[in-house]
N, C-alpha and C positions, 0 to 999 in steps of 0.2 A: 551249812554247818548249823547245828542247833545252838540256840542262845539260852539254853536251860540245862540243868543238871538232871540226868535220868534218875528216876526213883528206884531204889532197891527194894524189891518185894521178896520177903522170905515166907515161903509156904511151909507150915509145920503140921506134921501128922504124927501118928504113933510110931510106925516102923520105918518110914521113909523108903517104902518099897513099892508103893502103888499111887495113892492119891496125890501126895505132895510132889512126886516125880512127874506124874501126868501134868500137874499144874505148872511146874517149873518148865517142862518141855513146851507146853502150849504158850506160856507167856514169852519164852525165848523166841518162839516161832512168830508170834503175832504182835509182840510188843514194840518191835522196831527199836529205835534209839531212845524211846521215852522211858523204858524200863530195863532194869537188870534183875533177872529172875534167879532165885536161889531156893533150895529146899533143905529140910532137915527133919529128923525124927526125935521124939521124946525118948523112945527106946529103939534106936535104929537096928534094923536087921543087918545081917552081914553083907547082903547084896540086894539089888533091885530085883523084884520078881520078873522072871523072863517074859511073862505075859504082858507086863507093863511096857517093856521095851518093844515087844512085837506089835502091840497095839499102836504105840506112837509111830513106829516105822511104817506100819500099814496105812497110817493116816498122813504120811508125808512129813512127819515131824522129826527133826534131827535128834538123834539120841547120843551123839558123841559127848562125852564128859559127864553124862548123868550117872551118878553113883550114890549109894546109900551113905548117909553121914548123920552124926548126932548134932543137936543144936549147941552142945557145949563148944564146938569149934567156932560158932558164930559169936557166942557170948565171950569167949576168950579173945577173939579178934575185934571186939567192939571198939577198941581204941583206934583201929585203922580202917574198919569196914563199917560204915554207917548204914543202918537198916532204917528205911523210911516207913515201911508198912510191913506188919506181920499179919498173915492170914492163917488162922488155925483151921484145920480141916477135920479134925477129930475132937471128940469131947475130951478125951484124955489130954490132948495137946492144949486145948483151951484152958482146962483146969490147972495144968502144970506149967504153963508158959512162963519162962524165966524173965527176970527183970534185966534190962539192958542198962549197964552202968553208964552214966553220963549221956544217955540217949533217951528220947521219948518217942519211940515209933508209934504210929497209929496202929492199934490192934483191933482186929475184927474177926468174927467167926463165920466161916462159910461151911457149915457141916455138910459132909457127904458120906454116904454109906461106904464102908470098906469092902472092896471087892474080894479081898483075901479072907473075909469072914465066911465066905460061902463054902459049904461042904461038898457040893456036887459041881462038876465041871460046867454043866449048862447054866447053872445058877451063877457061877463065878463069871462066866462070859457075859451074861445079862447084866450083872452088877458092874463089870468093867465098862460095858457100853453105856450104861446109865451114868456112871461116874464121869466118864470121858465127855459125854454130851452135856452134862450139867456144868462141868468146869469149862468146857469150850464156850458155852453160852455166857457164863459169867465173865470169862476173860475177854471175850469179844466185846462185851458191854464195857468192861474196864478200859480197854484200849480205845474205844470210841468216845469215852467220856472226857470232857474237859474238867480235870480235877481241880477242886477248890484248893486254895492255899492255906486256909485256916484249918487247924487240926480238927476242930469240932465239925465243920462242914465236910471235911474229907472223910471223917469217921462215918457220918450219915450217908454220904455217897457210897462208900464201900459196903455199909450195912445194907443199903437198898440193892446194890448189885448182888449181894449174897442171897437175896430173895428171888433172883432170876433163876428159873428152872428150865 
C-alpha cells in the first residue's frame, strides 16, 4: 500500500480531442498509483477524434472513459478535486489557463503540434505519430522521476521533462 497521495495531473489543450486525450491515456497507462490523469480543453470539441482513440488502442492503451470535456468542469469542482499539476499542451491553453481558486497547482507548458491541424491524411498520421512519441517519452520520464516536494523544484523538473523529445 502506498504511503503517499497520488498527484493529480491535468493535461490541457485547445479541443481535448487529440493531444490532451493522448497524454491522459498514456499517464493512466504508465503512471501506476503515483498519478491520477485528467484532461480538458479550452474550447472542447464535442467528441474525441476517432483517430486518437484508434491510435491509443493500437498501442495497447486503455481508452475506456476517455471523452472530450472543458476545463470549466475542473474549475467548478476545484473545491472537491485538487489539481496538483497542470500541463498545457497548446499555446492557446497556455495563454488562457484559468486560475484555480484556493489551489496553487504547478503549471508547466509542454507544447506539441496538433495532429488535427493537418489537411492531408498522411500528414495527420505523421503528426499523430510524432505527438504520441513525444508525449510517450515525456510521460515515461515523468513516471521514472522522483519528483521534488517543493513547488519551485517540481516546476523545474517538469519544465526539463517538457524538453524531452
